[in-house]
C-alpha positions as CSV (number, residue, x, y, z in Angstrom):
1,X,0.0,0.0,0.0
2,X,1.2,3.5,-0.7
3,X,0.7,5.8,2.2
4,X,-1.3,9.0,1.6
5,X,-1.2,12.1,3.6
6,X,-3.7,14.9,4.0
7,X,-0.8,17.4,4.5
8,X,0.4,16.9,0.9
9,X,-0.3,20.0,-1.2
10,X,-3.1,19.3,-3.6
11,X,-4.0,20.7,-7.0
12,X,-5.6,24.1,-7.5
13,X,-9.2,23.7,-6.3
14,X,-11.7,25.3,-8.8
15,X,-15.3,24.8,-9.5
16,X,-16.1,23.5,-6.1
17,X,-17.3,26.6,-4.3
18,X,-20.8,25.3,-3.6
19,X,-19.6,22.0,-2.3
20,X,-16.9,23.5,-0.1
21,X,-19.5,25.9,1.4
22,X,-21.7,23.0,2.3
23,X,-18.8,21.2,3.9
24,X,-17.9,24.3,5.9
25,X,-21.4,24.4,7.3
26,X,-21.1,20.8,8.4
27,X,-17.7,21.5,10.0
28,X,-19.1,24.5,11.8
29,X,-22.0,22.4,13.1
30,X,-19.6,19.7,14.3
31,X,-17.4,22.2,16.1
32,X,-20.6,23.4,17.9
33,X,-21.3,19.9,19.1
34,X,-23.7,18.5,16.4
35,X,-22.4,15.4,14.6
36,X,-22.5,15.6,10.8
37,X,-22.0,13.0,8.1
38,X,-21.0,14.1,4.5
39,X,-20.8,11.7,1.6
40,X,-18.7,12.9,-1.3
41,X,-19.1,10.9,-4.5
42,X,-18.1,11.1,-8.1
43,X,-16.1,9.3,-10.8
44,X,-12.4,8.5,-10.5
45,X,-10.3,11.6,-10.6
46,X,-13.1,14.1,-10.2
47,X,-11.5,15.7,-7.1
48,X,-13.1,14.1,-4.1
49,X,-9.8,13.8,-2.2
50,X,-8.7,17.3,-3.2
51,X,-12.0,18.7,-1.7
52,X,-11.7,16.6,1.4
53,X,-8.1,17.6,1.9
54,X,-9.0,21.3,1.6
55,X,-11.7,20.8,4.3
56,X,-9.2,18.9,6.5
57,X,-6.7,21.8,6.4
58,X,-9.5,24.3,7.4
59,X,-10.5,21.9,10.2
60,X,-7.0,21.8,11.6
61,X,-6.8,25.6,11.5
62,X,-9.9,25.5,13.8
63,X,-8.3,23.2,16.3
64,X,-10.1,20.0,15.0
65,X,-8.3,16.7,15.3
66,X,-8.4,15.1,11.8
67,X,-8.0,11.3,11.5
68,X,-8.0,9.5,8.2
69,X,-8.5,5.9,7.1
70,X,-8.4,4.4,3.6
71,X,-9.7,1.4,1.6
72,X,-7.4,-0.1,-1.0
73,X,-8.2,-1.9,-4.2
74,X,-6.8,-5.4,-5.0
75,X,-5.0,-5.7,-1.7
76,X,-5.5,-8.0,1.3
77,X,-7.2,-5.6,3.7
78,X,-8.3,-6.8,7.1
79,X,-11.9,-6.4,8.3
80,X,-12.5,-2.8,9.5
81,X,-9.4,-1.7,7.5
82,X,-10.2,2.0,7.3
83,X,-11.2,2.1,10.9
84,X,-8.0,0.4,12.0
85,X,-6.0,3.1,10.3
86,X,-8.1,5.8,12.0
87,X,-7.7,4.3,15.4
88,X,-4.0,3.8,14.9
89,X,-3.6,7.6,14.6
90,X,-5.9,8.5,17.5
91,X,-4.4,9.7,20.7
92,X,-5.3,7.7,23.8
93,X,-8.2,9.6,25.5
94,X,-7.8,10.8,29.1
95,X,-10.4,8.4,30.4
96,X,-9.3,6.0,33.2
97,X,-12.5,3.8,32.9
98,X,-11.9,3.2,29.2
99,X,-9.6,0.2,28.5
100,X,-7.2,0.1,25.6
101,X,-9.1,-0.5,22.3
102,X,-7.1,-3.6,21.5
103,X,-7.9,-5.2,24.8
104,X,-11.6,-4.3,24.5
105,X,-11.8,-5.7,21.0
106,X,-10.3,-9.0,22.1
107,X,-12.8,-9.2,25.0
108,X,-15.8,-8.2,22.9
109,X,-18.3,-11.1,22.7
110,X,-20.2,-9.8,19.6
111,X,-20.1,-7.1,17.0
112,X,-22.6,-4.9,19.0
113,X,-20.2,-4.8,21.9
114,X,-17.2,-3.9,19.7
115,X,-19.2,-1.1,18.0
116,X,-20.2,0.3,21.4
117,X,-16.6,0.4,22.6
118,X,-15.5,2.2,19.4
119,X,-18.2,4.7,20.0
120,X,-17.1,5.2,23.6
121,X,-13.5,5.6,22.4
122,X,-14.4,8.4,19.9
123,X,-16.7,10.0,22.4
124,X,-13.9,10.3,24.9
125,X,-11.6,11.9,22.3
126,X,-14.3,14.3,21.0
127,X,-15.1,15.5,24.5
128,X,-11.5,16.7,24.7
129,X,-11.2,18.1,21.1
130,X,-13.6,18.4,18.1
131,X,-13.0,15.5,15.8
132,X,-13.1,14.9,12.0
133,X,-13.0,11.4,10.6
134,X,-12.1,11.0,6.9
135,X,-12.9,7.7,5.3
136,X,-11.6,7.5,1.8
137,X,-12.7,5.2,-1.1
138,X,-15.5,3.4,0.8
139,X,-16.6,1.7,-2.4
140,X,-13.9,-0.8,-1.5
141,X,-14.9,-1.2,2.2
142,X,-15.9,-4.5,3.8
143,X,-19.4,-4.9,5.2
144,X,-18.1,-4.6,8.8
145,X,-16.7,-1.1,8.1
146,X,-20.0,0.0,6.5
147,X,-21.9,-1.4,9.5
148,X,-19.7,0.6,11.9
149,X,-20.2,3.7,9.9
150,X,-23.9,3.4,10.1
151,X,-23.8,2.7,13.9
152,X,-21.6,5.7,14.7
153,X,-23.5,8.1,12.4
154,X,-26.8,7.4,14.1
155,X,-25.5,7.1,17.7
156,X,-23.3,10.2,18.1
157,X,-25.7,13.0,17.3
158,X,-24.6,15.2,20.2
159,X,-20.8,14.9,19.7
160,X,-18.5,17.5,18.1
161,X,-17.8,15.0,15.3
162,X,-17.7,15.3,11.5
163,X,-17.5,12.2,9.4
164,X,-16.5,12.7,5.8
165,X,-16.8,9.7,3.4
166,X,-15.5,9.6,-0.2
167,X,-16.5,7.0,-2.8
168,X,-16.3,6.4,-6.5
169,X,-19.8,6.6,-8.0
170,X,-18.5,4.7,-11.1
171,X,-17.6,1.7,-9.0
172,X,-21.1,1.3,-7.4
173,X,-23.8,-0.9,-8.8
174,X,-27.4,-1.2,-7.5
175,X,-26.2,-4.4,-5.8
176,X,-23.3,-2.7,-4.0
177,X,-23.7,-2.7,-0.2
178,X,-22.7,1.0,0.0
179,X,-25.4,1.9,-2.5
180,X,-28.0,0.2,-0.4
181,X,-26.7,2.0,2.7
182,X,-27.1,5.5,1.3
183,X,-30.9,5.9,2.1
184,X,-30.4,4.6,5.6
185,X,-27.6,7.1,6.3
186,X,-29.7,10.0,5.0
187,X,-32.8,8.9,7.0
188,X,-31.1,7.9,10.2
189,X,-28.2,10.4,10.4
190,X,-29.3,13.2,8.1
191,X,-26.3,12.6,5.8
192,X,-25.4,15.2,3.3
193,X,-24.7,13.8,-0.2
194,X,-22.4,15.8,-2.6
195,X,-22.1,14.4,-6.1
196,X,-19.1,16.1,-7.8
197,X,-19.6,16.9,-11.5
198,X,-17.1,17.6,-14.2
199,X,-15.5,21.0,-14.4
200,X,-17.1,23.5,-16.9
201,X,-15.2,25.3,-19.6
202,X,-14.6,28.4,-17.4
203,X,-13.1,26.3,-14.6
204,X,-10.7,24.6,-17.1
205,X,-9.6,28.0,-18.3
206,X,-9.1,29.1,-14.7
207,X,-6.8,26.0,-14.1
208,X,-4.8,26.8,-17.2
209,X,-4.4,30.5,-16.5
210,X,-3.3,29.8,-12.9
211,X,-0.5,27.6,-14.2
212,X,0.7,29.0,-17.5
213,X,1.2,32.3,-19.2
214,X,0.2,31.7,-22.8
215,X,-0.8,33.8,-25.8
216,X,-4.6,34.0,-26.2
217,X,-4.4,31.7,-29.3
218,X,-2.4,29.1,-27.4
219,X,-4.6,29.4,-24.4
220,X,-7.7,28.8,-26.4
221,X,-6.1,25.8,-28.2
222,X,-5.0,24.3,-24.9
223,X,-8.3,24.8,-23.1
224,X,-10.2,23.3,-26.1
225,X,-7.8,20.3,-26.1
226,X,-8.3,19.7,-22.4
227,X,-12.1,20.1,-22.7
228,X,-12.3,17.6,-25.6
229,X,-10.0,15.0,-24.1
230,X,-10.5,15.2,-20.3
231,X,-14.1,16.4,-20.4
232,X,-13.9,18.2,-17.1
233,X,-12.1,15.5,-15.1
234,X,-9.4,17.2,-12.9
235,X,-7.2,14.1,-12.7
236,X,-7.3,13.7,-16.5
237,X,-6.6,17.4,-17.0
238,X,-3.5,17.3,-14.7
239,X,-2.1,14.2,-16.3
240,X,-2.6,15.6,-19.8
241,X,-0.8,18.8,-18.8
242,X,2.0,16.9,-17.2
243,X,2.4,14.7,-20.4
244,X,2.4,17.8,-22.7
245,X,5.2,19.2,-20.6
246,X,7.2,16.0,-20.6
247,X,6.9,15.7,-24.4
248,X,7.9,19.4,-24.7
249,X,4.7,20.2,-26.5
250,X,4.1,22.7,-23.7
251,X,7.3,24.4,-22.6
252,X,8.5,27.7,-21.0
253,X,10.0,30.3,-23.2
254,X,11.3,33.2,-21.2
255,X,8.6,34.5,-18.9
256,X,5.8,32.8,-20.9
257,X,4.9,29.3,-22.3
258,X,4.5,28.1,-25.8
259,X,2.2,25.3,-27.1
260,X,3.2,22.9,-29.9
261,X,1.3,20.6,-32.2
262,X,-1.3,18.9,-30.0
263,X,-2.1,16.3,-32.5
264,X,1.3,14.7,-31.5
265,X,0.2,14.2,-27.9
266,X,-0.4,10.7,-26.5
267,X,-2.6,9.4,-23.7
268,X,-0.6,9.6,-20.4
269,X,0.5,6.3,-19.0
270,X,-1.2,6.8,-15.7
271,X,-4.6,7.5,-17.4
272,X,-4.2,4.4,-19.5
273,X,-3.6,2.4,-16.3
274,X,-6.6,3.9,-14.5
275,X,-8.9,3.3,-17.5
276,X,-7.5,-0.2,-18.2
277,X,-8.1,-1.2,-14.6
278,X,-11.7,-0.2,-14.8
279,X,-12.1,-2.1,-18.1
280,X,-10.4,-5.2,-16.9
281,X,-13.0,-5.5,-14.0
282,X,-15.7,-6.0,-16.6
283,X,-14.0,-9.2,-18.0
284,X,-12.4,-10.0,-21.4
285,X,-15.6,-10.3,-23.4
286,X,-16.9,-6.8,-22.5
287,X,-13.4,-5.4,-23.0
288,X,-13.1,-6.8,-26.5
289,X,-16.6,-5.5,-27.5
290,X,-15.8,-2.1,-26.2
291,X,-12.6,-2.1,-28.3
292,X,-14.8,-2.8,-31.3
293,X,-17.0,0.1,-30.3
294,X,-13.8,2.3,-30.1
295,X,-13.0,1.5,-33.7
296,X,-16.4,2.5,-34.8
297,X,-16.1,5.9,-33.2
298,X,-16.9,8.2,-30.3
299,X,-20.6,7.8,-31.0
300,X,-21.6,4.2,-31.6
301,X,-24.9,3.2,-33.4
302,X,-26.1,0.0,-31.8
303,X,-27.2,-1.6,-35.1
304,X,-23.7,-1.1,-36.5
305,X,-22.0,-2.4,-33.4
306,X,-24.2,-5.5,-33.5
307,X,-23.5,-6.1,-37.1
308,X,-19.7,-5.7,-36.8
309,X,-19.4,-7.8,-33.7
310,X,-21.9,-10.4,-35.0
311,X,-23.8,-10.2,-31.7
312,X,-27.5,-10.4,-31.1
313,X,-29.3,-7.3,-30.0
314,X,-30.1,-8.8,-26.6
315,X,-26.5,-9.9,-26.0
316,X,-25.2,-6.5,-27.0
317,X,-27.7,-4.7,-24.7
318,X,-26.3,-6.7,-21.8
319,X,-22.9,-5.4,-22.6
320,X,-24.2,-1.8,-22.9
321,X,-26.0,-2.0,-19.6
322,X,-22.8,-3.2,-17.9
323,X,-20.7,-0.5,-19.5
324,X,-23.2,2.3,-18.7
325,X,-23.4,1.2,-15.1
326,X,-19.6,1.3,-15.0
327,X,-19.7,4.9,-16.4
328,X,-17.7,3.9,-19.4
329,X,-20.6,4.6,-21.9
330,X,-23.5,7.0,-21.9
331,X,-26.8,5.9,-23.6
332,X,-28.2,8.5,-25.9
333,X,-31.9,9.4,-25.4
334,X,-32.8,8.1,-28.9
335,X,-32.1,4.6,-27.7
336,X,-30.3,3.9,-31.0
337,X,-26.7,4.7,-30.0
338,X,-24.2,5.1,-27.2
339,X,-21.2,7.3,-26.8
340,X,-18.0,7.0,-24.7
341,X,-18.2,8.8,-21.4
342,X,-14.7,10.2,-22.0
343,X,-12.8,10.6,-25.2
344,X,-9.8,9.1,-23.3
345,X,-11.7,5.9,-22.6
346,X,-12.2,5.4,-26.4
347,X,-8.6,6.4,-27.1
348,X,-7.2,4.0,-24.5
349,X,-9.2,1.1,-26.0
350,X,-8.2,2.0,-29.5
351,X,-4.5,2.3,-28.8
352,X,-4.7,-1.0,-26.9
353,X,-5.5,-2.8,-30.1
354,X,-2.5,-4.2,-32.1
355,X,-2.3,-2.4,-35.5
356,X,-3.2,-5.6,-37.5
357,X,-6.3,-6.2,-35.4
358,X,-7.2,-2.5,-35.6
359,X,-7.0,-2.6,-39.5
360,X,-9.1,-5.7,-39.6
361,X,-11.9,-4.2,-37.4
362,X,-11.9,-1.0,-39.5
363,X,-12.4,-3.1,-42.6
364,X,-15.3,-4.9,-41.0
365,X,-16.9,-1.6,-40.0
366,X,-16.5,-0.3,-43.6
367,X,-18.1,-3.5,-45.0
368,X,-21.0,-3.2,-42.6
369,X,-21.5,0.5,-43.6
370,X,-21.4,-0.5,-47.3
371,X,-24.5,-2.7,-46.8
372,X,-26.6,0.3,-45.9
373,X,-28.9,1.8,-48.5
374,X,-27.1,5.2,-48.4
375,X,-23.9,4.9,-46.5
376,X,-22.2,8.1,-45.3
377,X,-19.2,8.6,-47.7
378,X,-17.1,10.3,-45.0
379,X,-17.5,7.4,-42.6
380,X,-16.9,4.8,-45.2
381,X,-13.8,6.6,-46.5
382,X,-12.4,7.0,-42.9
383,X,-12.7,3.3,-42.1
384,X,-11.3,2.2,-45.5
385,X,-8.4,4.5,-45.1
386,X,-7.6,3.1,-41.6
387,X,-7.9,-0.4,-43.1
388,X,-5.5,0.4,-45.9
389,X,-8.1,-0.5,-48.4
390,X,-7.7,0.9,-52.0
391,X,-11.4,1.5,-52.2
392,X,-10.8,4.5,-49.9
393,X,-9.9,6.6,-52.9
394,X,-13.4,6.2,-54.5
395,X,-15.1,7.1,-51.2
396,X,-12.9,10.0,-50.5
397,X,-13.8,11.4,-53.9
398,X,-17.5,10.8,-53.1
399,X,-17.1,12.6,-49.8
400,X,-15.4,15.5,-51.6
401,X,-18.1,15.7,-54.2
402,X,-20.8,15.9,-51.4
403,X,-18.9,18.6,-49.6
404,X,-18.4,20.5,-52.9
405,X,-22.2,20.3,-53.5
406,X,-22.8,21.8,-50.1
407,X,-20.3,24.6,-50.8
408,X,-18.0,23.3,-48.1
409,X,-15.1,23.9,-50.4
410,X,-12.2,23.6,-47.9
411,X,-13.6,20.2,-46.7
412,X,-13.9,19.1,-50.4
413,X,-10.3,20.1,-51.0
414,X,-9.1,18.1,-48.0
415,X,-11.0,15.0,-49.3
416,X,-9.7,15.3,-52.8
417,X,-6.1,15.9,-51.5
418,X,-6.3,12.8,-49.4
419,X,-7.5,10.8,-52.4
420,X,-4.7,12.2,-54.5
421,X,-2.1,11.1,-51.9
422,X,-3.5,7.6,-51.9
423,X,-3.4,7.5,-55.7
424,X,0.2,8.6,-55.8
425,X,1.1,5.9,-53.2
426,X,-0.7,3.3,-55.4
427,X,1.2,4.5,-58.5
428,X,-2.0,5.4,-60.4
429,X,-1.7,6.7,-64.0
430,X,-0.8,10.4,-64.3
431,X,-4.1,11.2,-66.1
432,X,-6.2,9.9,-63.2
433,X,-4.2,12.0,-60.8
434,X,-4.4,15.1,-63.0
435,X,-8.2,15.0,-63.1
436,X,-8.2,14.9,-59.3
437,X,-5.7,17.8,-59.2
438,X,-8.0,19.8,-61.4
439,X,-10.9,19.1,-59.0
């Protein structure tokens, strides 16, 4: 396990003014002697820990004792793991009638007696100093830890105690025990739920301007790139920026910064690892089918996905439901298509395919499109190009003609130029290339 510390400086906190104000109200109530429970949820990397850390720093400034415990994925964590970490940091209360926690736990005859002793332990501490307990990543908690949370939340109403819980919403299903616990915590303990959403465009710009001094044009390009790729996820934004700096696509020049060709940027390793970890939990079959969807595009028509993967509609819908529940896909309101929840999810899947496999899937997508009554020439041309299929020339010309007919002359020129390059690579006769040059 890698230790984490609340004292470590966090990223610039933007776009969380409302949530931070709510948490400050909870902290003030706790200091006054009224226990509060706050549940902070959101997708991985959305800024839950950054928000909790900001609150913890303010709590310490008010004289509050802050204790933190964590849950860890894919590790052998003992029962009550986060609570064990919390209790290991806690000072021994000045209470002669209270035996050491370890002795009391060993003598406890049942879970109720153990929970009661933990409550007495925290009560003794809170009577000496206001207390904040931070429990991180509770989507990985064992049932015993969740049971203890519920017990303390409903039985410590008159204590100067604030309990803050973070969890990943994209890890919870309707069958998850924490999901089932939420309504009980709200009803029994008046829990406050804060669901963190992705940062908006203005917040992304605020992050960029706080970190870099760029020309207006470069700033607009960088903000647009981050919005398109990270879609408001602070972790993704930070990793993208770090990667741009490492690849010297974003570098200092005197007192300012310059921005290079963003089309050369790659998905950061950490993000690929984070996304791949989420994908692997769904099993190899779902992973493969999502890779097929990534070849199709950012928006994936279900009928095309079904045809390319040779999967029945019912079987495909099961995959879609699994991926939507895991927050990897979003279902469009039309019911006819889905789209990837993040552009980086699609890019990670796409780059994870070996080039020969990628070309084969592009060819199958193109073949499926060609069976339609009126296939989109741009889509057909794109997939044939990626497949290295010589028919791409014909469809690039068709796409150019359509663009020319719509007076989109620059787009038409791009399509004709792409077709010309393919003809030259194929060694086509000069006359054929000349006609296209004239176009």
